[in-house]
N, C-alpha and C positions, 0 to 999 in steps of 0.2 A: 361662440364656437370655442371648444377647447382643443388644443393641439398638444400632443406629447411627441417628443423627438427621441429617436434611439440614440443612445450614447454608449460608448465603450468604456468600461471601468478600467482605469489605468493605475489607480492607487486606492487602497483601503486605509483611511486615516484612523478610524476607530470603529466601535460597534454601531455607530449611528451615522457616520459620514464617510463618503468616498469622493474621489475625484474622477470625473468622466471627461471624455473628449469626443468632439465631433468636428470634422473638418479642421483639425488643429486648434480648436478653441476648447480650453479647459473650463469645466464647470464643477462647482461644488454640488454634490448629490447627497440628499438625505436618504439613507437606506433603511430607515426603521420600519417601513411598510412591507418590505419583502425580506425573506430569509435567505441565508447562505449565499450572499453575494461574494464573488471572487474576482480578482484581477483577470481581465479578458472577457468577462461576461458583458453582454449587451443588456441595457435596461431602458425602459421608456421613461423619459424625464418630463415631468409636468410640474410647473411652478416650483422647481427645485427639489422635488421628491421623485424618487424612483417608484413607479407604480406597478411595474411588471417586468419580469425577465423575458428576454427574447432570445431565440436561437440566432446564430449569425446570418442565416439565410433570410429570415424574416426581417432582421434589422437592415440588411443590405437592400432588400426589396422596398422597404419603407423609405430609406434614404434616396433611392433612385426615383421613387415617386415624387418626393419633395423636389429633387433636381429638375424633373420634367415639368412640374408645376411652375417652378421659378423661371425656367426657360420659356414656357408658354406665356407667362405673364409678361416677360420682357419683350416678346414678339408682338404682343397686342398694343404696345405703346406707340 
């Protein structure tokens, strides 16, 4: 199974690299697969590569789903 995580772009380093953050964790993001990435955009991060831009609402919904799954997994233990 492949999982992509929404991250918010907090810095553009150059034409091919940005820095994203999720829950305070900073990640290097390869942005060569998508165009016109700007600070404040949300992107789906998979294996270090941004594979799609998301609007803020979709990003927040996805992050909430991950939180719910993590909470449910913790309750099953």
